[in-house]
C-alpha positions as a Markdown table, in Angstrom:
| # | Residue | x | y | z |
|---|---|---|---|---|
| 1 | Met | -14.8 | -3.5 | 14.9 |
| 2 | Lys | -17.7 | -1.4 | 16.3 |
| 3 | Gly | -16.4 | 0.8 | 19.1 |
| 4 | Glu | -12.8 | -0.2 | 18.4 |
| 5 | Arg | -12.2 | 1.4 | 15.0 |
| 6 | Asp | -9.6 | 3.9 | 16.2 |
| 7 | Asp | -7.6 | 1.1 | 17.8 |
| 8 | Leu | -7.4 | -0.9 | 14.6 |
| 9 | Val | -5.3 | -0.7 | 11.5 |
| 10 | Ile | -7.3 | -2.0 | 8.5 |
| 11 | Thr | -5.5 | -3.1 | 5.4 |
| 12 | Thr | -6.9 | -4.5 | 2.2 |
| 13 | Lys | -6.0 | -5.0 | -1.4 |
| 14 | Val | -7.4 | -4.1 | -4.8 |
| 15 | Phe | -6.7 | -5.5 | -8.2 |
| 16 | Asn | -8.3 | -8.9 | -8.6 |
| 17 | Pro | -11.8 | -9.3 | -10.3 |
| 18 | Ile | -14.8 | -8.5 | -8.2 |
| 19 | Arg | -17.3 | -9.3 | -11.0 |
| 20 | Pro | -17.0 | -11.0 | -14.4 |
| 21 | Asp | -17.1 | -7.6 | -16.0 |
| 22 | Val | -13.7 | -6.8 | -17.8 |
| 23 | Asn | -13.7 | -3.4 | -16.1 |
| 24 | Ala | -14.1 | -4.9 | -12.6 |
| 25 | Arg | -10.4 | -5.7 | -12.2 |
| 26 | Gly | -6.9 | -4.2 | -12.4 |
| 27 | Gly | -5.5 | -0.7 | -11.6 |
| 28 | Ser | -8.0 | 1.5 | -13.4 |
| 29 | Arg | -9.4 | 4.5 | -11.6 |
| 30 | Arg | -12.9 | 3.1 | -12.1 |
| 31 | His | -12.1 | -0.3 | -10.6 |
| 32 | Ile | -10.0 | 1.0 | -7.7 |
| 33 | Ala | -12.7 | 3.6 | -6.7 |
| 34 | His | -15.5 | 1.0 | -7.0 |
| 35 | Ala | -13.6 | -1.7 | -5.1 |
| 36 | Val | -12.8 | 0.7 | -2.2 |
| 37 | Glu | -16.5 | 1.8 | -2.0 |
| 38 | Leu | -17.6 | -1.8 | -1.8 |
| 39 | Cys | -15.0 | -2.6 | 0.9 |
| 40 | Leu | -16.0 | 0.4 | 3.0 |
| 41 | Lys | -19.6 | -0.7 | 2.9 |
| 42 | Arg | -18.7 | -4.3 | 3.8 |
| 43 | Leu | -16.5 | -3.3 | 6.7 |
| 44 | Gln | -19.0 | -0.5 | 7.8 |
| 45 | Thr | -16.2 | 2.0 | 8.2 |
| 46 | Asp | -15.3 | 5.3 | 6.7 |
| 47 | Arg | -11.6 | 4.6 | 5.8 |
| 48 | Ile | -9.1 | 2.0 | 5.0 |
| 49 | Asp | -5.8 | 2.6 | 6.7 |
| 50 | Val | -3.5 | 0.9 | 4.2 |
| 51 | Leu | -4.7 | 0.1 | 0.6 |
| 52 | Phe | -2.4 | -2.2 | -1.3 |
| 53 | Met | -2.4 | -2.4 | -5.1 |
| 54 | His | -2.2 | -6.2 | -5.2 |
| 55 | Arg | -0.4 | -6.4 | -8.5 |
| 56 | Tyr | 1.1 | -4.1 | -11.1 |
| 57 | Asp | -1.3 | -3.5 | -14.0 |
| 58 | Ala | 0.7 | -3.5 | -17.2 |
| 59 | Val | -2.4 | -2.4 | -19.2 |
| 60 | Thr | -3.5 | 0.6 | -17.2 |
| 61 | Pro | -1.1 | 3.6 | -17.2 |
| 62 | Ile | 0.7 | 3.9 | -13.9 |
| 63 | Glu | -0.3 | 7.6 | -13.8 |
| 64 | Glu | -4.0 | 6.6 | -13.7 |
| 65 | Thr | -3.5 | 4.1 | -10.9 |
| 66 | Met | -1.4 | 6.4 | -8.8 |
| 67 | Arg | -3.9 | 9.3 | -9.4 |
| 68 | Ala | -6.7 | 7.1 | -8.3 |
| 69 | Leu | -4.9 | 6.4 | -5.0 |
| 70 | Glu | -4.2 | 10.1 | -4.6 |
| 71 | Asp | -7.8 | 11.0 | -5.1 |
| 72 | Leu | -8.9 | 8.4 | -2.5 |
| 73 | Thr | -6.3 | 9.7 | -0.1 |
| 74 | Arg | -7.4 | 13.3 | -0.5 |
| 75 | Ala | -11.0 | 12.1 | 0.0 |
| 76 | Gly | -10.0 | 10.5 | 3.3 |
| 77 | Lys | -11.2 | 7.0 | 2.1 |
| 78 | Ile | -7.6 | 5.6 | 2.4 |
| 79 | Ile | -4.9 | 6.9 | 4.7 |
| 80 | Tyr | -1.9 | 5.3 | 3.1 |
| 81 | Ser | -1.3 | 3.8 | -0.3 |
| 82 | Ala | 0.8 | 0.7 | -0.7 |
| 83 | Val | 1.8 | -2.0 | -3.3 |
| 84 | Ser | 2.1 | -5.7 | -3.1 |
| 85 | Asn | 4.0 | -7.9 | -5.6 |
| 86 | Trp | 5.5 | -5.0 | -7.4 |
| 87 | Ser | 9.1 | -5.0 | -8.6 |
| 88 | Ala | 11.6 | -2.4 | -7.4 |
| 89 | Trp | 11.6 | -0.6 | -10.7 |
| 90 | Gln | 7.7 | -0.5 | -10.7 |
| 91 | Thr | 7.6 | 0.8 | -7.2 |
| 92 | Gln | 10.3 | 3.4 | -7.8 |
| 93 | Arg | 8.5 | 4.6 | -10.9 |
| 94 | Ala | 5.3 | 5.1 | -8.7 |
| 95 | Val | 7.3 | 7.0 | -6.0 |
| 96 | Asp | 8.9 | 9.2 | -8.6 |
| 97 | Leu | 5.5 | 10.0 | -10.2 |
| 98 | Gln | 4.1 | 10.8 | -6.7 |
| 99 | Glu | 7.0 | 13.1 | -5.9 |
| 100 | Arg | 6.8 | 14.9 | -9.3 |
| 101 | Asn | 3.1 | 15.7 | -8.7 |
| 102 | Ala | 3.4 | 16.4 | -4.9 |
| 103 | Trp | 1.1 | 13.5 | -4.2 |
| 104 | Ser | 1.0 | 11.4 | -1.0 |
| 105 | Arg | 3.8 | 8.8 | -1.2 |
| 106 | Leu | 3.6 | 5.1 | -1.0 |
| 107 | Gln | 4.1 | 4.1 | 2.6 |
| 108 | Val | 4.4 | 0.3 | 2.4 |
| 109 | Ile | 5.5 | -2.5 | 0.1 |
| 110 | Gln | 4.6 | -6.1 | 0.5 |
| 111 | Pro | 7.0 | -8.6 | -1.0 |
| 112 | Met | 7.2 | -12.3 | -0.6 |
| 113 | Tyr | 10.0 | -12.7 | 2.0 |
| 114 | Asn | 11.1 | -15.6 | 4.2 |
| 115 | Leu | 14.1 | -17.7 | 5.0 |
| 116 | Val | 13.9 | -19.6 | 1.6 |
| 117 | Lys | 12.6 | -16.8 | -0.6 |
| 118 | Arg | 15.0 | -13.9 | -0.1 |
| 119 | Gln | 14.9 | -12.2 | -3.5 |
| 120 | Ala | 13.5 | -9.1 | -1.9 |
| 121 | Glu | 16.9 | -8.4 | -0.4 |
| 122 | Val | 18.5 | -7.8 | -3.8 |
| 123 | Glu | 16.5 | -4.7 | -4.9 |
| 124 | Leu | 13.2 | -4.3 | -3.1 |
| 125 | Leu | 14.4 | -3.9 | 0.4 |
| 126 | Pro | 17.3 | -1.5 | -0.5 |
| 127 | Met | 14.8 | 0.6 | -2.6 |
| 128 | Ala | 12.3 | 0.7 | 0.3 |
| 129 | Glu | 15.1 | 1.8 | 2.7 |
| 130 | Ala | 16.3 | 4.5 | 0.3 |
| 131 | Asn | 12.8 | 5.9 | 0.0 |
| 132 | Gly | 11.7 | 5.5 | 3.7 |
| 133 | Ile | 9.0 | 3.0 | 2.7 |
| 134 | Gly | 7.8 | 0.4 | 5.3 |
| 135 | Val | 7.9 | -3.4 | 4.5 |
| 136 | Met | 5.1 | -5.9 | 5.5 |
| 137 | Pro | 6.3 | -9.2 | 4.0 |
| 138 | Tyr | 3.9 | -11.9 | 3.0 |
| 139 | Ser | 4.4 | -15.7 | 3.3 |
| 140 | Pro | 6.9 | -15.4 | 6.3 |
| 141 | Ala | 6.4 | -19.0 | 7.2 |
| 142 | Ala | 6.7 | -20.1 | 3.5 |
| 143 | Ala | 3.2 | -21.6 | 3.3 |
| 144 | Gly | 3.8 | -23.5 | 6.5 |
| 145 | Leu | 7.2 | -25.0 | 5.4 |
| 146 | Leu | 9.1 | -23.1 | 8.1 |
| 147 | Ser | 6.6 | -24.1 | 10.8 |
| 148 | Gly | 8.2 | -27.6 | 11.0 |
| 149 | Lys | 4.9 | -29.4 | 10.7 |
| 150 | Tyr | 5.9 | -31.2 | 7.5 |
| 151 | Phe | 8.7 | -32.9 | 9.5 |
| 152 | Met | 6.3 | -34.1 | 12.1 |
| 153 | Gly | 4.3 | -36.3 | 9.8 |
| 154 | His | 1.7 | -33.6 | 8.8 |
| 155 | Asn | 0.2 | -34.6 | 5.5 |
| 156 | Ser | -2.2 | -31.7 | 5.1 |
| 157 | Gly | -1.6 | -28.1 | 4.3 |
| 158 | Arg | -1.0 | -25.9 | 1.3 |
| 159 | Leu | 2.3 | -27.6 | 0.4 |
| 160 | Lys | 0.5 | -30.9 | 0.0 |
| 161 | Thr | -2.8 | -29.7 | -1.5 |
| 162 | Asn | -1.9 | -26.6 | -3.7 |
| 163 | Lys | 0.2 | -27.0 | -6.8 |
| 164 | Met | 1.2 | -23.3 | -6.8 |
| 165 | Tyr | 2.7 | -23.6 | -3.2 |
| 166 | Glu | 4.2 | -27.0 | -4.0 |
| 167 | Ala | 6.0 | -25.5 | -7.0 |
| 168 | Arg | 7.0 | -22.4 | -5.0 |
| 169 | Tyr | 8.4 | -24.3 | -2.0 |
| 170 | Gly | 9.0 | -27.8 | -3.2 |
| 171 | Asp | 12.7 | -27.7 | -3.9 |
| 172 | Glu | 14.8 | -30.2 | -2.0 |
| 173 | Trp | 17.2 | -27.5 | -0.7 |
| 174 | Met | 14.2 | -25.6 | 0.8 |
| 175 | Met | 13.1 | -28.6 | 2.7 |
| 176 | Glu | 16.6 | -29.0 | 4.0 |
| 177 | Val | 16.8 | -25.4 | 5.2 |
| 178 | Ala | 13.4 | -25.7 | 6.8 |
| 179 | Glu | 14.4 | -28.9 | 8.6 |
| 180 | Lys | 17.5 | -27.2 | 9.9 |
| 181 | Tyr | 15.6 | -24.2 | 11.0 |
| 182 | Ala | 13.0 | -26.3 | 12.8 |
| 183 | Gly | 15.8 | -28.1 | 14.6 |
| 184 | Phe | 17.5 | -24.8 | 15.5 |
| 185 | Cys | 14.2 | -23.5 | 17.0 |
| 186 | Lys | 13.5 | -26.8 | 18.9 |
| 187 | Glu | 17.0 | -26.8 | 20.5 |
| 188 | Arg | 16.3 | -23.3 | 21.9 |
| 189 | Gly | 12.7 | -23.9 | 22.9 |
| 190 | Leu | 11.4 | -21.5 | 20.3 |
| 191 | Asn | 8.3 | -21.7 | 18.1 |
| 192 | Pro | 9.4 | -21.7 | 14.5 |
| 193 | Val | 6.7 | -19.2 | 13.5 |
| 194 | Gly | 6.9 | -16.9 | 16.5 |
| 195 | Thr | 8.5 | -16.6 | 19.9 |
| 196 | Ala | 7.4 | -19.1 | 22.5 |
């Protein structure tokens, strides 16, 4: 990154435990501030461009979480606040709170979104559009399912070795959709996870 910092957009997430301490996790002001400081030191930079709250913290008041993000924004340690894995109602609540207090608004949401997991289309994407919030989906290749590799005799990868991904993407209909998608891409000379 050295010498290239202004050409990069750095994103990271905060929520998960960084130590065994009960206070070293979640959406508390203490944890968010501490996690950001550690991240800035590790990356040897003065700012994070997009900071995602990785999960919604049902224990910490949302006012505390959003105020912590506002304080970091005002201090210049983060440029944009964002959320990942939040529902539409949780995100809208955060946006309303930010507007009421004239705080910097959420700029990005990060839902799971791909050809076989399209729940985001029901509420999250319309809510984001209505609020002018950007969307950076995760798992666009469905843990490799949409890459087509599992139809080419591949026996390794998250779908084969990780129970969570196996449960998330193991339904027969998902395999059928992925196989059809891989065939569609092959007929047109396209790479299933990007343009050729």
